[in-house]
ROTORPA-241043 format. One record per atom (N, C-alpha, C, CB): atom name; x, y, z; residue in one letter. Coordinates in steps of 0.05 Angstrom, whole numbers. Glycine has a CB too. Example, Ala and Ser with C-alpha at 12.3 -4.5 7.8 and 13.67 -1.06 7.14 Angstrom:
2
["N"; [264; -114; 156]; "A"]
["CA"; [246; -90; 156]; "A"]
["C"; [264; -66; 156]; "A"]
["CB"; [226; -89; 181]; "A"]
["N"; [257; -45; 142]; "S"]
["CA"; [273; -21; 143]; "S"]
["C"; [258; 1; 157]; "S"]
["CB"; [282; -12; 114]; "S"]
//
This chain:
117
["N"; [1411; 2118; 1299]; "M"]
["CA"; [1428; 2098; 1287]; "M"]
["C"; [1411; 2075; 1276]; "M"]
["CB"; [1448; 2089; 1307]; "M"]
["N"; [1420; 2064; 1254]; "S"]
["CA"; [1406; 2041; 1243]; "S"]
["C"; [1417; 2016; 1255]; "S"]
["CB"; [1408; 2041; 1212]; "S"]
["N"; [1403; 1994; 1250]; "T"]
["CA"; [1412; 1968; 1260]; "T"]
["C"; [1439; 1961; 1248]; "T"]
["CB"; [1392; 1946; 1254]; "T"]
["N"; [1443; 1967; 1223]; "T"]
["CA"; [1468; 1961; 1209]; "T"]
["C"; [1492; 1976; 1222]; "T"]
["CB"; [1467; 1968; 1179]; "T"]
["N"; [1487; 2001; 1229]; "D"]
["CA"; [1508; 2017; 1242]; "D"]
["C"; [1514; 2006; 1270]; "D"]
["CB"; [1499; 2047; 1245]; "D"]
["N"; [1493; 1998; 1284]; "D"]
["CA"; [1498; 1986; 1311]; "D"]
["C"; [1514; 1960; 1309]; "D"]
["CB"; [1471; 1981; 1324]; "D"]
["N"; [1507; 1943; 1290]; "L"]
["CA"; [1521; 1918; 1287]; "L"]
["C"; [1550; 1922; 1278]; "L"]
["CB"; [1506; 1900; 1267]; "L"]
["N"; [1554; 1941; 1260]; "S"]
["CA"; [1582; 1945; 1251]; "S"]
["C"; [1599; 1957; 1274]; "S"]
["CB"; [1582; 1964; 1227]; "S"]
["N"; [1587; 1974; 1290]; "R"]
["CA"; [1601; 1985; 1313]; "R"]
["C"; [1608; 1963; 1334]; "R"]
["CB"; [1584; 2008; 1327]; "R"]
["N"; [1589; 1945; 1338]; "L"]
["CA"; [1594; 1923; 1356]; "L"]
["C"; [1616; 1905; 1346]; "L"]
["CB"; [1568; 1907; 1361]; "L"]
["N"; [1616; 1900; 1319]; "A"]
["CA"; [1636; 1883; 1307]; "A"]
["C"; [1664; 1896; 1310]; "A"]
["CB"; [1630; 1878; 1277]; "A"]
["N"; [1665; 1922; 1307]; "E"]
["CA"; [1690; 1936; 1310]; "E"]
["C"; [1701; 1935; 1339]; "E"]
["CB"; [1687; 1966; 1301]; "E"]
["N"; [1682; 1938; 1358]; "L"]
["CA"; [1690; 1935; 1386]; "L"]
["C"; [1700; 1907; 1392]; "L"]
["CB"; [1667; 1943; 1404]; "L"]
["N"; [1687; 1887; 1380]; "H"]
["CA"; [1695; 1859; 1384]; "H"]
["C"; [1723; 1854; 1372]; "H"]
["CB"; [1674; 1840; 1372]; "H"]
["N"; [1727; 1864; 1348]; "R"]
["CA"; [1753; 1861; 1335]; "R"]
["C"; [1776; 1874; 1350]; "R"]
["CB"; [1752; 1872; 1307]; "R"]
["N"; [1770; 1897; 1362]; "S"]
["CA"; [1790; 1912; 1377]; "S"]
["C"; [1796; 1899; 1405]; "S"]
["CB"; [1782; 1941; 1380]; "S"]
["N"; [1779; 1881; 1413]; "G"]
["CA"; [1783; 1868; 1439]; "G"]
["C"; [1768; 1881; 1462]; "G"]
["CB"; [1812; 1867; 1445]; "G"]
["N"; [1753; 1901; 1456]; "A"]
["CA"; [1738; 1915; 1478]; "A"]
["C"; [1714; 1898; 1487]; "A"]
["CB"; [1727; 1942; 1468]; "A"]
["N"; [1704; 1880; 1470]; "L"]
["CA"; [1682; 1862; 1478]; "L"]
["C"; [1692; 1833; 1475]; "L"]
["CB"; [1657; 1866; 1460]; "L"]
["N"; [1685; 1817; 1495]; "S"]
["CA"; [1691; 1788; 1493]; "S"]
["C"; [1671; 1775; 1475]; "S"]
["CB"; [1691; 1775; 1522]; "S"]
["N"; [1676; 1750; 1469]; "D"]
["CA"; [1657; 1735; 1451]; "D"]
["C"; [1629; 1734; 1463]; "D"]
["CB"; [1667; 1707; 1446]; "D"]
["N"; [1627; 1729; 1489]; "D"]
["CA"; [1601; 1728; 1502]; "D"]
["C"; [1587; 1755; 1501]; "D"]
["CB"; [1604; 1718; 1530]; "D"]
["N"; [1602; 1776; 1508]; "E"]
["CA"; [1591; 1803; 1509]; "E"]
["C"; [1581; 1811; 1481]; "E"]
["CB"; [1611; 1823; 1519]; "E"]
["N"; [1597; 1804; 1461]; "Y"]
["CA"; [1590; 1811; 1433]; "Y"]
["C"; [1564; 1796; 1425]; "Y"]
["CB"; [1613; 1803; 1414]; "Y"]
["N"; [1562; 1771; 1432]; "A"]
["CA"; [1538; 1755; 1425]; "A"]
["C"; [1513; 1766; 1439]; "A"]
["CB"; [1542; 1725; 1432]; "A"]
["N"; [1516; 1773; 1464]; "Q"]
["CA"; [1493; 1784; 1479]; "Q"]
["C"; [1485; 1811; 1468]; "Q"]
["CB"; [1500; 1787; 1509]; "Q"]
["N"; [1504; 1828; 1462]; "A"]
["CA"; [1497; 1855; 1451]; "A"]
["C"; [1485; 1853; 1423]; "A"]
["CB"; [1522; 1872; 1450]; "A"]
["N"; [1495; 1835; 1407]; "K"]
["CA"; [1484; 1831; 1380]; "K"]
["C"; [1455; 1821; 1382]; "K"]
["CB"; [1501; 1811; 1364]; "K"]
["N"; [1450; 1802; 1399]; "S"]
["CA"; [1422; 1792; 1401]; "S"]
["C"; [1404; 1813; 1412]; "S"]
["CB"; [1421; 1767; 1419]; "S"]
["N"; [1414; 1830; 1430]; "R"]
["CA"; [1397; 1852; 1441]; "R"]
["C"; [1390; 1871; 1419]; "R"]
["CB"; [1412; 1866; 1464]; "R"]
["N"; [1409; 1879; 1402]; "V"]
["CA"; [1404; 1897; 1380]; "V"]
["C"; [1384; 1885; 1360]; "V"]
["CB"; [1430; 1904; 1365]; "V"]
["N"; [1387; 1860; 1354]; "L"]
["CA"; [1369; 1847; 1335]; "L"]
["C"; [1341; 1844; 1346]; "L"]
["CB"; [1380; 1820; 1326]; "L"]
["N"; [1339; 1837; 1372]; "N"]
["CA"; [1312; 1834; 1385]; "N"]
["C"; [1298; 1861; 1387]; "N"]
["CB"; [1315; 1822; 1412]; "N"]
["N"; [1313; 1883; 1393]; "E"]
["CA"; [1300; 1909; 1394]; "E"]
["C"; [1290; 1917; 1366]; "E"]
["CB"; [1320; 1930; 1404]; "E"]
["N"; [1304; 1910; 1345]; "R"]
["CA"; [1295; 1916; 1318]; "R"]
["C"; [1269; 1901; 1312]; "R"]
["CB"; [1317; 1908; 1298]; "R"]
["N"; [1267; 1876; 1320]; "V"]
["CA"; [1243; 1860; 1315]; "V"]
["C"; [1220; 1872; 1330]; "V"]
["CB"; [1247; 1831; 1323]; "V"]
["N"; [1224; 1880; 1355]; "L"]
["CA"; [1202; 1891; 1372]; "L"]
["C"; [1194; 1918; 1361]; "L"]
["CB"; [1211; 1893; 1401]; "L"]
["N"; [1212; 1934; 1349]; "R"]
["CA"; [1205; 1960; 1339]; "R"]
["C"; [1187; 1957; 1314]; "R"]
["CB"; [1230; 1976; 1331]; "R"]
["N"; [1190; 1936; 1298]; "D"]
["CA"; [1175; 1932; 1274]; "D"]
["C"; [1147; 1920; 1278]; "D"]
["CB"; [1191; 1915; 1255]; "D"]
["N"; [1142; 1911; 1302]; "Q"]
["CA"; [1116; 1898; 1308]; "Q"]
["C"; [1097; 1920; 1319]; "Q"]
["CB"; [1119; 1876; 1329]; "Q"]
["N"; [1071; 1915; 1316]; "P"]
["CA"; [1051; 1933; 1328]; "P"]
["C"; [1055; 1933; 1359]; "P"]
["CB"; [1022; 1925; 1321]; "P"]
["N"; [1046; 1954; 1372]; "A"]
["CA"; [1051; 1957; 1400]; "A"]
["C"; [1039; 1934; 1417]; "A"]
["CB"; [1039; 1983; 1410]; "A"]
["N"; [1015; 1925; 1410]; "L"]
["CA"; [1003; 1903; 1426]; "L"]
["C"; [1018; 1877; 1423]; "L"]
["CB"; [974; 1900; 1417]; "L"]
["N"; [1026; 1871; 1398]; "V"]
["CA"; [1041; 1846; 1393]; "V"]
["C"; [1068; 1847; 1407]; "V"]
["CB"; [1045; 1842; 1363]; "V"]
["N"; [1081; 1870; 1407]; "G"]
["CA"; [1107; 1873; 1421]; "G"]
["C"; [1103; 1870; 1451]; "G"]
["CB"; [1119; 1900; 1414]; "G"]
["N"; [1082; 1881; 1462]; "A"]
["CA"; [1077; 1879; 1490]; "A"]
["C"; [1071; 1850; 1498]; "A"]
["CB"; [1054; 1897; 1499]; "A"]
["N"; [1056; 1836; 1482]; "L"]
["CA"; [1050; 1808; 1488]; "L"]
["C"; [1074; 1790; 1485]; "L"]
["CB"; [1027; 1798; 1470]; "L"]
["N"; [1091; 1795; 1465]; "N"]
["CA"; [1115; 1780; 1462]; "N"]
["C"; [1135; 1786; 1484]; "N"]
["CB"; [1128; 1785; 1435]; "N"]
["N"; [1134; 1810; 1495]; "G"]
["CA"; [1153; 1817; 1516]; "G"]
["C"; [1143; 1811; 1544]; "G"]
["CB"; [1158; 1847; 1515]; "G"]
["N"; [1118; 1800; 1547]; "L"]
["CA"; [1107; 1793; 1573]; "L"]
["C"; [1122; 1770; 1586]; "L"]
["CB"; [1077; 1786; 1570]; "L"]
["N"; [1131; 1774; 1610]; "R"]
["CA"; [1146; 1754; 1625]; "R"]
["C"; [1136; 1754; 1654]; "R"]
["CB"; [1177; 1759; 1624]; "R"]
["N"; [1136; 1730; 1666]; "R"]
["CA"; [1129; 1729; 1695]; "R"]
["C"; [1153; 1739; 1711]; "R"]
["CB"; [1123; 1699; 1703]; "R"]
["N"; [1147; 1755; 1731]; "S"]
["CA"; [1167; 1767; 1747]; "S"]
["C"; [1180; 1747; 1766]; "S"]
["CB"; [1156; 1791; 1763]; "S"]
["N"; [1206; 1750; 1770]; "R"]
["CA"; [1220; 1733; 1790]; "R"]
["C"; [1223; 1748; 1816]; "R"]
["CB"; [1248; 1725; 1779]; "R"]
["N"; [1222; 1774; 1815]; "S"]
["CA"; [1226; 1790; 1840]; "S"]
["C"; [1200; 1799; 1853]; "S"]
["CB"; [1243; 1814; 1833]; "S"]
["N"; [1179; 1804; 1838]; "D"]
["CA"; [1154; 1814; 1848]; "D"]
["C"; [1133; 1791; 1845]; "D"]
["CB"; [1144; 1840; 1834]; "D"]
["N"; [1134; 1772; 1864]; "R"]
["CA"; [1116; 1750; 1861]; "R"]
["C"; [1107; 1740; 1889]; "R"]
["CB"; [1130; 1727; 1846]; "R"]
["N"; [1082; 1730; 1889]; "W"]
["CA"; [1071; 1717; 1913]; "W"]
["C"; [1069; 1687; 1906]; "W"]
["CB"; [1044; 1729; 1922]; "W"]
["N"; [1057; 1681; 1883]; "V"]
["CA"; [1053; 1653; 1875]; "V"]
["C"; [1070; 1647; 1850]; "V"]
["CB"; [1023; 1647; 1870]; "V"]
["N"; [1061; 1657; 1827]; "G"]
["CA"; [1074; 1650; 1802]; "G"]
["C"; [1088; 1673; 1788]; "G"]
["CB"; [1054; 1639; 1784]; "G"]
["N"; [1085; 1698; 1798]; "G"]
["CA"; [1097; 1721; 1785]; "G"]
["C"; [1081; 1733; 1762]; "G"]
["CB"; [1124; 1713; 1775]; "G"]
["N"; [1056; 1723; 1758]; "V"]
["CA"; [1040; 1733; 1736]; "V"]
["C"; [1033; 1762; 1741]; "V"]
["CB"; [1014; 1716; 1734]; "V"]
["N"; [1023; 1769; 1764]; "C"]
["CA"; [1015; 1797; 1770]; "C"]
["C"; [1039; 1816; 1768]; "C"]
["CB"; [1002; 1799; 1797]; "C"]
["N"; [1062; 1807; 1778]; "G"]
["CA"; [1086; 1824; 1776]; "G"]
["C"; [1094; 1829; 1747]; "G"]
["CB"; [1109; 1811; 1791]; "G"]
["N"; [1092; 1808; 1730]; "G"]
["CA"; [1098; 1811; 1702]; "G"]
["C"; [1078; 1829; 1687]; "G"]
["CB"; [1099; 1784; 1688]; "G"]
["N"; [1052; 1826; 1694]; "L"]
["CA"; [1032; 1844; 1682]; "L"]
["C"; [1036; 1873; 1691]; "L"]
["CB"; [1004; 1834; 1690]; "L"]
["N"; [1045; 1876; 1716]; "S"]
["CA"; [1050; 1903; 1726]; "S"]
["C"; [1073; 1916; 1711]; "S"]
["CB"; [1057; 1902; 1756]; "S"]
["N"; [1094; 1901; 1705]; "E"]
["CA"; [1116; 1913; 1690]; "E"]
["C"; [1108; 1919; 1661]; "E"]
["CB"; [1140; 1893; 1690]; "E"]
["N"; [1091; 1902; 1650]; "A"]
["CA"; [1083; 1906; 1622]; "A"]
["C"; [1064; 1929; 1618]; "A"]
["CB"; [1071; 1880; 1611]; "A"]
["N"; [1046; 1933; 1638]; "T"]
["CA"; [1025; 1953; 1635]; "T"]
["C"; [1030; 1979; 1650]; "T"]
["CB"; [1000; 1942; 1643]; "T"]
["N"; [1046; 1978; 1671]; "G"]
["CA"; [1051; 2002; 1687]; "G"]
["C"; [1031; 2005; 1709]; "G"]
["CB"; [1050; 2026; 1669]; "G"]
["N"; [1012; 1987; 1712]; "L"]
["CA"; [993; 1987; 1734]; "L"]
["C"; [1006; 1974; 1758]; "L"]
["CB"; [966; 1973; 1727]; "L"]
["N"; [997; 1982; 1782]; "A"]
["CA"; [1009; 1971; 1806]; "A"]
["C"; [1002; 1941; 1808]; "A"]
["CB"; [998; 1986; 1831]; "A"]
["N"; [1020; 1927; 1820]; "T"]
["CA"; [1017; 1898; 1823]; "T"]
["C"; [992; 1891; 1840]; "T"]
["CB"; [1041; 1886; 1836]; "T"]
["N"; [987; 1907; 1860]; "W"]
["CA"; [964; 1901; 1877]; "W"]
["C"; [938; 1904; 1862]; "W"]
["CB"; [964; 1920; 1901]; "W"]
["N"; [937; 1921; 1841]; "L"]
["CA"; [912; 1923; 1825]; "L"]
["C"; [908; 1898; 1809]; "L"]
["CB"; [914; 1948; 1806]; "L"]
["N"; [929; 1886; 1798]; "W"]
["CA"; [926; 1861; 1784]; "W"]
["C"; [917; 1839; 1802]; "W"]
["CB"; [953; 1854; 1770]; "W"]
["N"; [929; 1838; 1826]; "R"]
["CA"; [921; 1817; 1845]; "R"]
["C"; [892; 1820; 1853]; "R"]
["CB"; [939; 1819; 1870]; "R"]
["N"; [884; 1845; 1858]; "L"]
["CA"; [856; 1850; 1865]; "L"]
["C"; [837; 1842; 1843]; "L"]
["CB"; [852; 1880; 1872]; "L"]
["N"; [845; 1848; 1818]; "A"]
["CA"; [828; 1840; 1795]; "A"]
["C"; [825; 1810; 1792]; "A"]
["CB"; [840; 1852; 1769]; "A"]
["N"; [847; 1795; 1796]; "F"]
["CA"; [845; 1766; 1794]; "F"]
["C"; [828; 1755; 1817]; "F"]
["CB"; [873; 1754; 1795]; "F"]
["N"; [830; 1766; 1841]; "V"]
["CA"; [814; 1756; 1863]; "V"]
["C"; [785; 1762; 1858]; "V"]
["CB"; [823; 1769; 1890]; "V"]
["N"; [779; 1786; 1849]; "L"]
["CA"; [751; 1793; 1843]; "L"]
["C"; [739; 1776; 1821]; "L"]
["CB"; [749; 1823; 1835]; "L"]
["N"; [754; 1772; 1800]; "F"]
["CA"; [744; 1755; 1778]; "F"]
["C"; [741; 1726; 1787]; "F"]
["CB"; [763; 1756; 1754]; "F"]
["N"; [757; 1717; 1806]; "T"]
["CA"; [755; 1690; 1817]; "T"]
["C"; [729; 1687; 1833]; "T"]
["CB"; [779; 1683; 1834]; "T"]
["N"; [723; 1707; 1850]; "F"]
["CA"; [699; 1706; 1867]; "F"]
["C"; [673; 1711; 1851]; "F"]
["CB"; [701; 1726; 1889]; "F"]
["N"; [675; 1727; 1830]; "F"]
["CA"; [651; 1733; 1814]; "F"]
["C"; [653; 1720; 1786]; "F"]
["CB"; [648; 1764; 1811]; "F"]
["N"; [650; 1694; 1786]; "G"]
["CA"; [650; 1680; 1761]; "G"]
["C"; [671; 1658; 1758]; "G"]
["CB"; [653; 1699; 1739]; "G"]
["N"; [692; 1660; 1773]; "G"]
["CA"; [713; 1639; 1772]; "G"]
["C"; [733; 1641; 1750]; "G"]
["CB"; [699; 1613; 1770]; "G"]
["N"; [730; 1661; 1733]; "A"]
["CA"; [749; 1663; 1710]; "A"]
["C"; [776; 1672; 1718]; "A"]
["CB"; [737; 1682; 1689]; "A"]
["N"; [778; 1687; 1740]; "G"]
["CA"; [804; 1697; 1749]; "G"]
["C"; [825; 1676; 1754]; "G"]
["CB"; [800; 1714; 1774]; "G"]
["N"; [817; 1655; 1768]; "L"]
["CA"; [835; 1633; 1774]; "L"]
["C"; [843; 1618; 1749]; "L"]
["CB"; [822; 1613; 1794]; "L"]
["N"; [824; 1614; 1731]; "L"]
["CA"; [830; 1600; 1706]; "L"]
["C"; [850; 1616; 1689]; "L"]
["CB"; [804; 1595; 1690]; "L"]
["N"; [846; 1642; 1686]; "V"]
["CA"; [864; 1659; 1671]; "V"]
["C"; [891; 1661; 1684]; "V"]
["CB"; [852; 1688; 1668]; "V"]
["N"; [892; 1663; 1710]; "Y"]
["CA"; [918; 1664; 1725]; "Y"]
["C"; [934; 1638; 1720]; "Y"]
["CB"; [913; 1668; 1755]; "Y"]
["N"; [921; 1615; 1722]; "V"]
["CA"; [935; 1590; 1718]; "V"]
["C"; [944; 1587; 1689]; "V"]
["CB"; [917; 1566; 1725]; "V"]
["N"; [928; 1595; 1670]; "L"]
["CA"; [936; 1594; 1642]; "L"]
["C"; [960; 1612; 1637]; "L"]
["CB"; [913; 1602; 1624]; "L"]
["N"; [960; 1636; 1648]; "L"]
["CA"; [983; 1655; 1645]; "L"]
["C"; [1007; 1643; 1659]; "L"]
["CB"; [976; 1682; 1656]; "L"]
["N"; [1004; 1631; 1681]; "W"]
["CA"; [1026; 1619; 1696]; "W"]
["C"; [1039; 1597; 1679]; "W"]
["CB"; [1017; 1607; 1723]; "W"]
["N"; [1023; 1581; 1665]; "I"]
["CA"; [1033; 1559; 1648]; "I"]
["C"; [1046; 1569; 1623]; "I"]
["CB"; [1010; 1540; 1642]; "I"]
["N"; [1033; 1588; 1609]; "F"]
["CA"; [1041; 1595; 1582]; "F"]
["C"; [1060; 1620; 1580]; "F"]
["CB"; [1017; 1600; 1565]; "F"]
["N"; [1061; 1637; 1600]; "V"]
["CA"; [1078; 1660; 1599]; "V"]
["C"; [1105; 1652; 1611]; "V"]
["CB"; [1066; 1685; 1614]; "V"]
["N"; [1127; 1655; 1597]; "P"]
["CA"; [1153; 1647; 1607]; "P"]
["C"; [1162; 1666; 1629]; "P"]
["CB"; [1174; 1646; 1585]; "P"]
["N"; [1178; 1656; 1647]; "A"]
["CA"; [1190; 1673; 1668]; "A"]
["C"; [1212; 1690; 1657]; "A"]
["CB"; [1201; 1655; 1692]; "A"]
["N"; [1216; 1713; 1669]; "E"]
["CA"; [1238; 1730; 1660]; "E"]
["C"; [1264; 1716; 1664]; "E"]
["CB"; [1237; 1758; 1674]; "E"]
["N"; [1284; 1721; 1647]; "P"]
["CA"; [1310; 1707; 1650]; "P"]
["C"; [1324; 1714; 1676]; "P"]
["CB"; [1328; 1713; 1626]; "P"]
["N"; [1339; 1695; 1686]; "M"]
["CA"; [1354; 1701; 1710]; "M"]
["C"; [1378; 1718; 1703]; "M"]
["CB"; [1363; 1674; 1724]; "M"]
["N"; [1384; 1737; 1719]; "V"]
["CA"; [1407; 1755; 1714]; "V"]
["C"; [1431; 1742; 1726]; "V"]
["CB"; [1402; 1783; 1726]; "V"]
["N"; [1451; 1736; 1709]; "Q"]
["CA"; [1476; 1724; 1719]; "Q"]
["C"; [1498; 1745; 1716]; "Q"]
["CB"; [1483; 1698; 1703]; "Q"]
["N"; [1509; 1752; 1739]; "S"]
["CA"; [1531; 1772; 1738]; "S"]
["C"; [1557; 1757; 1736]; "S"]
["CB"; [1530; 1791; 1762]; "S"]
["N"; [1573; 1765; 1718]; "T"]
["CA"; [1599; 1752; 1715]; "T"]
["C"; [1620; 1772; 1725]; "T"]
["CB"; [1605; 1744; 1685]; "T"]
["N"; [1638; 1763; 1742]; "P"]
["CA"; [1658; 1782; 1753]; "P"]
["C"; [1677; 1789; 1731]; "P"]
["CB"; [1673; 1769; 1776]; "P"]
["N"; [1683; 1815; 1729]; "R"]
["CA"; [1702; 1825; 1709]; "R"]
["C"; [1730; 1824; 1721]; "R"]
["CB"; [1695; 1853; 1700]; "R"]
["N"; [1749; 1818; 1705]; "Q"]
["CA"; [1777; 1817; 1714]; "Q"]
["C"; [1788; 1845; 1714]; "Q"]
["CB"; [1794; 1798; 1696]; "Q"]
["N"; [1801; 1852; 1735]; "L"]
["CA"; [1813; 1878; 1737]; "L"]
["C"; [1839; 1878; 1721]; "L"]
["CB"; [1819; 1886; 1767]; "L"]
["N"; [1844; 1900; 1707]; "G"]
["CA"; [1868; 1903; 1692]; "G"]
["C"; [1868; 1889; 1665]; "G"]
["CB"; [1891; 1893; 1708]; "G"]
["N"; [1845; 1877; 1657]; "A"]
["CA"; [1845; 1863; 1632]; "A"]
["C"; [1834; 1881; 1610]; "A"]
["CB"; [1827; 1838; 1633]; "A"]
//
């Protein structure tokens, strides 16, 4: 399906009342963001999608976010940062910079759905 088909299908669902205004806006932004990420090179898309983890964190969530982005285990990232810190000091500097400049992943807010609506 193309982006245009997806958007027109979402608009039809919104008009029919199957999607609320908030659900429609979220779904539309998701479709448009996926389109932007598909058109970018893989490395640029991975860097733009990098987020600090809120669930897999000890300090700032940097290693958890890198783990999700790369598929490597979190403990490997933690070990790499510790080793780079002890052998040259760059690990701590890079970790702090990533903690400052990489945004945290968005908080998931669950909205209760009304039954029978």
